[in-house]
C-alpha positions as CSV (number, residue, x, y, z in Angstrom):
1,X,130.1,39.8,-19.5
2,X,130.8,43.2,-21.1
3,X,132.9,43.1,-24.3
4,X,136.0,45.3,-24.6
5,X,135.3,48.6,-26.5
6,X,136.9,48.8,-29.9
7,X,136.7,51.8,-32.2
8,X,137.4,51.2,-35.9
9,X,138.4,54.0,-38.4
10,X,138.1,53.5,-42.1
11,X,140.5,54.2,-45.0
12,X,140.2,57.1,-47.3
13,X,137.1,57.0,-49.6
14,X,135.7,53.9,-48.0
15,X,132.8,54.5,-45.5
16,X,133.0,52.2,-42.5
17,X,130.1,50.1,-43.8
18,X,132.5,48.8,-46.5
19,X,134.2,46.8,-43.8
20,X,131.0,45.2,-42.6
21,X,132.4,41.6,-42.8
22,X,135.5,42.6,-40.8
23,X,133.5,44.4,-38.2
24,X,130.9,41.7,-37.9
25,X,133.7,39.2,-37.1
26,X,135.2,41.5,-34.6
27,X,131.8,42.1,-33.0
28,X,131.8,38.5,-31.7
29,X,134.5,39.5,-29.2
30,X,134.3,43.3,-29.0
31,X,131.9,46.1,-28.7
32,X,132.6,47.7,-32.1
33,X,132.0,51.4,-32.7
34,X,133.0,53.5,-35.8
35,X,132.4,56.7,-37.5
36,X,130.7,56.6,-40.9
37,X,133.0,59.0,-42.8
38,X,135.8,61.3,-41.7
39,X,136.3,64.6,-43.4
40,X,132.6,65.4,-44.1
41,X,131.7,67.2,-40.9
42,X,132.0,71.0,-41.5
43,X,133.2,71.3,-37.9
44,X,136.2,69.1,-38.7
45,X,137.3,69.9,-42.3
46,X,140.4,68.4,-43.9
47,X,143.5,70.5,-43.1
48,X,147.2,70.1,-43.5
49,X,148.6,67.2,-41.4
50,X,145.0,66.2,-40.7
51,X,144.9,68.1,-37.4
52,X,141.2,68.5,-37.3
53,X,140.5,64.9,-38.5
54,X,142.5,63.8,-35.5
55,X,140.4,66.2,-33.3
56,X,137.3,64.7,-34.8
57,X,138.4,61.2,-33.7
58,X,139.4,62.4,-30.3
59,X,136.0,64.0,-29.8
60,X,134.3,60.7,-30.5
61,X,136.6,58.8,-28.2
62,X,135.9,61.3,-25.4
63,X,132.2,60.5,-25.7
64,X,132.7,56.8,-24.7
65,X,133.6,57.4,-21.1
66,X,136.2,54.7,-21.2
67,X,139.4,53.9,-23.1
68,X,139.0,52.1,-26.4
69,X,141.0,49.7,-28.5
70,X,141.8,51.6,-31.7
71,X,141.9,49.8,-35.0
72,X,142.3,51.6,-38.3
73,X,143.0,50.9,-41.9
74,X,145.2,53.1,-44.0
75,X,144.0,56.7,-43.2
76,X,142.3,55.2,-40.1
77,X,145.4,53.7,-38.7
78,X,147.3,56.9,-39.0
79,X,144.5,58.9,-37.4
80,X,144.4,56.3,-34.6
81,X,148.1,56.5,-34.0
82,X,148.1,60.3,-34.0
83,X,145.0,60.5,-31.7
84,X,146.5,58.0,-29.2
85,X,149.8,60.0,-29.2
86,X,147.8,63.1,-28.2
87,X,145.3,61.5,-25.8
88,X,146.7,58.2,-24.5
89,X,144.2,58.4,-21.6
90,X,141.5,57.6,-24.2
91,X,143.2,54.6,-25.7
92,X,144.1,51.0,-24.6
93,X,146.1,50.1,-27.7
94,X,146.4,50.8,-31.4
95,X,146.4,48.4,-34.3
96,X,147.4,50.0,-37.6
97,X,146.2,48.1,-40.7
98,X,148.5,48.8,-43.6
99,X,149.0,52.4,-42.4
100,X,152.8,52.9,-42.8
101,X,154.5,55.8,-41.0
102,X,156.0,58.4,-43.4
103,X,159.1,59.8,-41.6
104,X,162.7,60.8,-42.2
105,X,163.8,61.8,-45.7
106,X,160.5,60.7,-47.3
107,X,158.5,63.1,-45.0
108,X,161.0,65.9,-45.7
109,X,160.6,65.5,-49.5
110,X,156.8,65.2,-49.1
111,X,156.7,68.5,-47.2
112,X,158.6,70.1,-50.1
113,X,156.2,68.7,-52.6
114,X,153.3,70.1,-50.7
115,X,154.9,73.5,-50.3
116,X,155.7,73.6,-54.0
117,X,152.2,72.5,-55.0
118,X,153.4,69.3,-56.5
119,X,151.6,66.9,-54.2
120,X,149.1,65.7,-56.8
121,X,151.9,64.4,-59.0
122,X,153.3,62.1,-56.2
123,X,150.1,60.9,-54.5
124,X,146.8,59.2,-55.3
125,X,145.3,62.7,-55.6
126,X,146.2,62.6,-59.2
127,X,143.6,59.8,-59.7
128,X,141.0,60.7,-57.0
129,X,140.4,64.2,-58.4
130,X,139.2,62.6,-61.7
131,X,137.4,59.6,-60.2
132,X,134.1,58.8,-61.7
133,X,131.5,59.5,-59.0
134,X,128.2,59.7,-60.9
135,X,126.3,56.7,-62.3
136,X,122.9,56.2,-63.9
137,X,122.0,53.5,-61.4
138,X,123.5,51.0,-58.9
139,X,123.8,48.4,-61.5
140,X,126.0,50.6,-63.6
141,X,128.1,51.5,-60.6
142,X,128.5,47.8,-59.8
143,X,129.6,47.0,-63.3
144,X,132.1,49.9,-63.3
145,X,133.9,48.9,-60.1
146,X,133.7,45.1,-60.7
147,X,135.6,45.6,-64.0
148,X,138.6,47.1,-62.2
149,X,141.2,44.6,-60.9
150,X,141.5,46.3,-57.5
151,X,137.8,45.7,-56.8
152,X,137.6,42.3,-58.6
153,X,140.1,41.0,-55.9
154,X,137.6,41.8,-53.1
155,X,135.9,38.9,-51.3
156,X,132.3,38.1,-52.3
157,X,129.9,40.6,-50.9
158,X,132.4,43.3,-50.0
159,X,131.7,45.3,-53.2
160,X,127.9,45.2,-52.4
161,X,128.7,46.5,-48.9
162,X,130.7,49.3,-50.5
163,X,127.8,50.3,-52.7
164,X,125.2,49.8,-50.0
165,X,127.0,52.3,-47.8
166,X,128.8,54.4,-50.5
167,X,126.0,55.5,-52.8
168,X,123.4,58.1,-52.5
169,X,120.6,59.4,-54.8
170,X,121.5,62.1,-57.3
171,X,119.5,63.9,-60.0
172,X,121.4,61.9,-62.6
173,X,121.1,58.6,-60.8
174,X,123.4,57.8,-57.9
175,X,126.5,59.4,-56.6
176,X,129.4,58.3,-54.4
177,X,128.7,59.5,-50.8
178,X,132.4,59.9,-50.0
179,X,133.1,63.2,-51.8
180,X,136.0,62.9,-54.2
181,X,137.0,66.4,-53.3
182,X,137.4,65.3,-49.6
183,X,139.2,62.1,-50.7
184,X,141.6,64.2,-52.8
185,X,142.1,66.8,-50.0
186,X,143.0,64.0,-47.6
187,X,145.7,62.7,-50.0
188,X,147.1,66.2,-50.6
189,X,147.4,66.9,-46.8
190,X,149.0,63.6,-45.8
191,X,151.0,64.5,-42.6
192,X,154.7,65.2,-43.0
193,X,155.1,65.3,-39.2
194,X,154.2,61.7,-38.3
195,X,157.9,61.2,-37.3
196,X,157.1,63.0,-34.1
197,X,155.3,59.8,-33.0
198,X,158.8,58.2,-32.9
199,X,160.1,60.7,-30.3
200,X,160.4,58.9,-27.0
201,X,158.4,55.9,-26.0
202,X,155.0,55.7,-27.6
203,X,152.4,56.0,-24.8
204,X,150.3,52.9,-25.5
205,X,150.9,49.5,-27.0
206,X,150.9,49.6,-30.8
207,X,151.0,47.0,-33.5
208,X,151.0,46.9,-37.3
209,X,149.5,44.5,-39.8
210,X,150.7,45.0,-43.4
211,X,150.0,43.5,-46.8
212,X,153.0,41.8,-48.5
213,X,151.9,43.2,-51.9
214,X,150.9,46.6,-50.6
215,X,152.2,49.3,-53.0
216,X,151.5,52.0,-50.4
217,X,153.7,50.2,-47.9
218,X,156.5,49.7,-50.4
219,X,156.4,53.4,-51.3
220,X,156.5,54.6,-47.7
221,X,159.0,52.0,-46.6
222,X,158.8,50.2,-43.3
223,X,161.8,51.5,-41.4
224,X,159.9,54.1,-39.4
225,X,156.9,51.8,-38.9
226,X,159.2,49.1,-37.4
227,X,160.8,51.7,-35.2
228,X,157.4,52.6,-33.9
229,X,155.9,49.1,-33.3
230,X,159.1,47.0,-32.7
231,X,158.3,43.3,-33.0
232,X,154.6,43.9,-33.0
233,X,154.5,43.8,-36.9
234,X,152.9,41.1,-39.0
235,X,152.8,40.7,-42.7
236,X,149.9,39.0,-44.5
237,X,149.1,38.0,-48.1
238,X,147.4,40.7,-50.1
239,X,147.7,44.3,-51.2
240,X,146.8,47.6,-49.4
241,X,143.2,46.6,-49.4
242,X,143.6,43.2,-47.9
243,X,140.8,43.9,-45.4
244,X,138.4,43.8,-48.4
245,X,140.2,40.9,-50.1
246,X,140.2,38.7,-47.0
247,X,137.9,40.2,-44.4
248,X,137.6,37.2,-42.1
249,X,141.4,36.5,-42.1
250,X,141.9,40.2,-41.4
251,X,139.6,40.0,-38.4
252,X,141.6,37.0,-37.1
253,X,144.9,38.9,-37.5
254,X,143.5,41.9,-35.7
255,X,142.2,39.8,-32.8
256,X,145.6,38.1,-32.5
257,X,147.4,41.4,-32.5
258,X,145.2,42.8,-29.8
259,X,145.9,39.7,-27.7
260,X,149.6,40.4,-28.1
261,X,149.3,44.1,-27.2
262,X,147.0,43.5,-24.2
263,X,148.0,40.1,-22.9
């Protein structure tokens, strides 16, 4: 029996291989596809409101020849939501994983920040632009990340997956594959027009899984997200990176949400 097609889209700065444990668990029930890293194809550079990143995702979905279930974490959930809004014919349903919709007065203020060149002060760009990205070897990279609380909370093996898929050789040792310049550009160009997705009835079933301790969700608020997904919203233990903190529990929640969206 053919498994349903599922396309997964990663969060900003985390290549899809970082989510190996989640995707392996989903692969038991779905034909899982993904793109390695958004924002690194010169044909689809990072632009304001992520217009070309959405086009990049749509181009991949067009290649499948059948509609896909879209699942995305953070950046990936927003791209999935925006792509499905434009091309619902390519999508069966969308599951947003801690990808809150920024709309209303928050979107209006964010647009002003971008116009005034103040985006870095009020987004993770202030940190990503200075992120350490060169290390003498993999061991040094592992020690660097393992010492940070955000990475120390990850489930066993996830940091190794991140390094396996996130490092590349460099003259000085190893370097992060996901360019910190691209990561910063993505933060700086966070869409201020996501509220358009709330106009009228959303064209495909859509659900949201959020972390109870997610700082990103707290900052964005959940009013617009709840308006978009209705009662298809579930909160789980963990922060914004709960897919890395509890990958198998995350996969179970995704499967349950898909079952609700496509009964």
